N, C-alpha and C positions, 0 to 999 in steps of 0.2 A: 406714289411717291412713299408711302406714309406707308404699303404694304412690302414695298421692295428693301426700306431700311430692319422693317421688323425680321424681312424673314432673311437679311441679310446679317440679323444681329443671333438669328438660335440658329444659324448655319457658324459662328462663330464660336455659338458656347459649344457647340455639340464639338465641332473641331478644335476647339480650348481644354472641353473635359477629353477628348481621346486622345492628344495629343500629352495628355498629365502621367508621365513617370513613378513618381512617388505619390506617397496617404503625407502628408503631416500629420507632427505627434499628435495632435490635438481629433484629426482629421480621426485615426488609427486607436484613440483610447476613446473616443463619442461609439462606435461598432465597437469597440470593448464591451461599453459598456451596454448598449442596445443586444449584445449575447448574453450577458449577464442576468438583463430584465425581465429577458427571454425565458433564460433556467428558470430562476426566483418564481415566475409568474409561472409557468406550468409545473415544475416540481416541487413548489411551497416550502413552508420553516425547513418541511423534514430531506432536501436536497439540498448538498454543500458544496459547496463554491471555492477554489482559489486558484487566484489568479495572478500568475509566472510571468512580468514584462526579460524580454532578451537582450539584452546586450551584444551588442557587430566588438568581433577586435578594433582593439584600440589605434584610431592610425597615428605618429609617429607622433609622442607627446603629446598626444589629446586621449579624451574621454572615449571610452568605445561608444558608438552610434547608439541610436534607438532601433530593436529588432523587434521580430515577429510579435504577438502578446499567445502564450501559454494557458490553456485555460482546464481547467476539470472539473468532471460534474459530474455529481452521485445523485444521479436518481432512483426512486421509492417505485417505479410502476410500469411495467412495459409498453402502459401505452405511454407514457409519457415520449418515452421514447420518435415515435412517428411524431407524436406534435414538436418535438423541439428541432426535430432537423427541419421539419414544415417553415418555421419562424425560421430559421439557420440560412434554409434556402432560400427566403423573401426578400432578408437583412442580406444575403450577398448581393442578390438581383437590383436591390436599392441602391448598392456601392457599387457595381459593377465589378464585384467580387466573380474569380471563380472559386470553384467548391469540387473535390476529391473526396470520396473517402474510404478508406480500410478498417476491416477490423481484424482483433484477434484477442482470442481467449478473454472475449467480455468485455473486452477495450473498443469503443470505437471512436475511432478517429477523422476527426475534417479538419482538413488542411485548406484554407482561402486564400486567393492572390491577388492582388492587385497590380497587371500588367506582366503576369508571369512570376512577383519579384509577390513569396509568402509573408500575409501579415499577423494573420491567428492561425493555429494550432488545435482545434479541442478537440479535450480525451471529455468521450462521456463512458464513466463508470456503469456498466449495465444492469439488472437484476438478476436474476438463475432466467425465473422465467422468460424476459426479454429476448436473453437470445435462440433459447426455439423456435421461437413467436416467430422474431425478425431475422434472423440471420444463417446461415447454417453451423454446422457446429466445426470447428476446429480440426485442423488434419490430423488424422492419425500421427502420434508417437512414435519413434524407432528407438528401443531401448537399447543404452551404450553398451556395449561388453563390460562381462564380468571384471573388476583390477580397473576398471577408470573413476582418476578423480571423482568424490564425492561431494553432494553441498545437499545439509541440509537446512532450508531457508524456514521457521517460525515466526507467525504473523502473528506478533500478540495484539491483549487489547480487543477481544472479543467480549461482545455481551452486551455492550450497549446502543449499537445501530443496526438493523435487522439490511437497509441496503446496504449498508459497506461490506458486513460479514456476504451475503450475496454474491456480489461482488468478487471478491476474496475465491468463496468458494468455485465461482465458475470460471476461474483460470486455468488453464488445461493441463498440470503439471504438478505431481504429488507437497501436496503444503501440510507443515503441521500447523494445526490448528488453535492457541495455546488462549481458554477463554476463560474469564475473569467467574468469580462463586458470586453466588445469592445475588445477582441481576436477572430484570425481566425475562431476559430471553437467553440463559446463559445453559437452563438444559434444552430449548428448541434451537439454538444454535449446539452442540456438540451435537446431539443427535444425527439433526442432516448436515453435520459434516462428515456423520460415520455413514453413514449410508449412502456421505457421494468418492465415497474409499479415503477418504485422508484421515490422517491422523489426529489425532483428538489428547493435546492435554490441559493444565488444570493452573492457571498463573497465578498463581498464591498469592496473594498478600501478606507486602511484611513492611515493617513501618523500618521509615527514612529516615534521616539526618538531615535532608536537605530544606534547606529553606523554603521557604512557602510551600515543601510539599505536603498536599491535604492527604490525612490518614483516612484510610478503606475504614468504614464504620466496624471491619470485624477481621481481622490482619492481623500477623504474627507478631508480636513483640518481647523488646531484654525483657529477661524476668518470667515470664512465666515457665510452670511447670511442663513437666515429660508430661502428667494427665492432659492438663488446659491444652500443650499443641496435637496430642493426639485426639483429642475433642474439637478440637479450632479443625483439624483436618476434615474430619469423616462426617464434618455438618457443608465444608465445603464443597466437600466431592458426590455428596448425593446431588447434589445441584449440580456437576458437569457430569453427567453418565457417559462411561467409554472413557474414561481418562485413562492414558496408557505411562503416563508421568506425568514432572511439576517441575514450572521456572518460577522462580523468583519476578515476580510482579513491586515496583522501587526496591524497597529491603538496604537498604548501603548500611544501615547501622546496624540491622538482624544478622546483615550474611554477617559482616565480622565479627561477631558475637559466638563464641565458640560454647559456650554456653546452649545456646537456642537452637544454634544447627547440630551440637551432638542430638537435643530434643529431639529434632526435627529427623531426623534420617531414620533408626532403629521404624517410627512408626513411617513412612516409604520404605522400608524394605520388608513390614509386615507384610502391606501391603500388594509387594508385586512391582514398585513403580520407583520408572530413572526417575532421576534428576537434572536438568539443566539450568547451570550459575551463568543467568544473566550479566556478571560479573558488572553489574552496578556500582560500585567500588571498588580501587585496586586493595582493598585490607580485604579484602571474601578472605573468610575461610571453608566457605559451603561446600567446593569440590573438595575440599581435603577430609573434611569431616565425612561426606556422602564416600569415600573414598576406603576413608580409616573403618566403617560401617558397614562394608560389602554390601551397597547400592550403586548401582550403573550409573552412571552420572558423567559428565561432557563439560563443556563451558565453552560461551559464544566466543566469536573472536570477532564479529562486522558487524555494527551495526546499519543500518539500508537508509532508515531516510531520521540523523538527526537534523541535515539540512534538508527540507521534506522539497526537493526540486525533483525533476526530471534528471538533469544531467548531471545532479549532485549524487542522485539514485544509482544510477547505473558504474556510475565512478564507484561507488561502493560494491554495486553487486558485479566488475573487474575486479576489483581487488579480492573480492571473495573468494573466484574463481582462478585466481594465480596460491591464490593459502591454498586451495582446493585440490590445485595440478602440483606445487609444493612439498604439503604433506601428507596430500592422498585423502584429503580427507577437512574438509571445516564446513561449522554454526553460524549461519547469520542471523538477526531479526530484526523483523521489519513490524509496522505496524498498519491498519488497516483506511492508509490516505491515498485519496483519489492519486494523487502523483505518484504512491507507490506500487499501488496495481497495475499504475500503465507505465511503469519502466519496467515493471515483474515482467507485465505482456511486451514488450517491444523485448526485451533483453535477456530475458529466458533460452529461449528458440537458438537465438545465437552464442550463445557455450554450449549448450546442446548436440550442437551442428563441430563445437569443438574438442568434445567428447567426455565433456563435464556430464556428471547423472545425477540426475537430482532421486536426491531418498527422506524415506523419515529419518525424524533425530531422530528415535530409537536406534537405530541401524550404528548409530555412530558413539554410539554412549555406550561405554568397557568398565 
């Protein structure tokens, strides 16, 4: 009788587990913790992990229900991808989750589901070498016809993180990468971008007036003479080879100062560099000063990732596409964050299918 009772208990528990329709909030969060812990163990301190919980639409007058967790993981070594995939599969088996995998432009996406309901979307940003080793290359892109709306995407702040830069350069469409000077990786990343056919810009540090903004050790500051500006620019360009143009890093105070911008523009013109105003301040005079000095110039229209979530970035990407269709062209700026890279990998192919043409920033200056 005891054996029968024990067997009946096991069958009951099995049927109860099979009949369960959803995971509780605590169960979902526990699985998220296991995924993150595995990624941290495999990727070490160089991995970057971002968690974005999703909320389902609210029911009449109530708060939004808990949806899936979206996790962005940036790994630094090709071998880590296989190890993480195995770890994720083990977690899925442990919790009776189904798992599917898709690859797009250097981003590997795993969707996990329980009883058909998605619980997690895990975006793994792959290093350059991993793409060729572990997955097929992206499909050949068909160029949009001449006269199509043009969109230039500038990715700022490269120079700190090798794995993030690798993930940016792995994306399968034209990008303009803006590299910060005087960093250990500045020269290597500029040369790698040039070899891979992307356009390189100098992300020129300038003085900010924002509270709490950390000044760069070397930057353009209000009160500099023309000779000081020229020498500072020359030193920066030595660390960022192949730079075809410049856009400002921070610079809310600098770009609003007519004297400083008037000193900068001849130095750019003499070197044949174009200028893109990042428009970090509404009072900027940088574009006007470039135009007066005869420097080819343009202004940023859209920031992609002020809100670093996939949905928000896709929405901003859609806004940039609408601007391009309305005006014929536009410039958007983003940063080498996992969520941004994943959103670009997902969002750019549909825009190209609609006839939006991805171009370098140099094509949109005048």
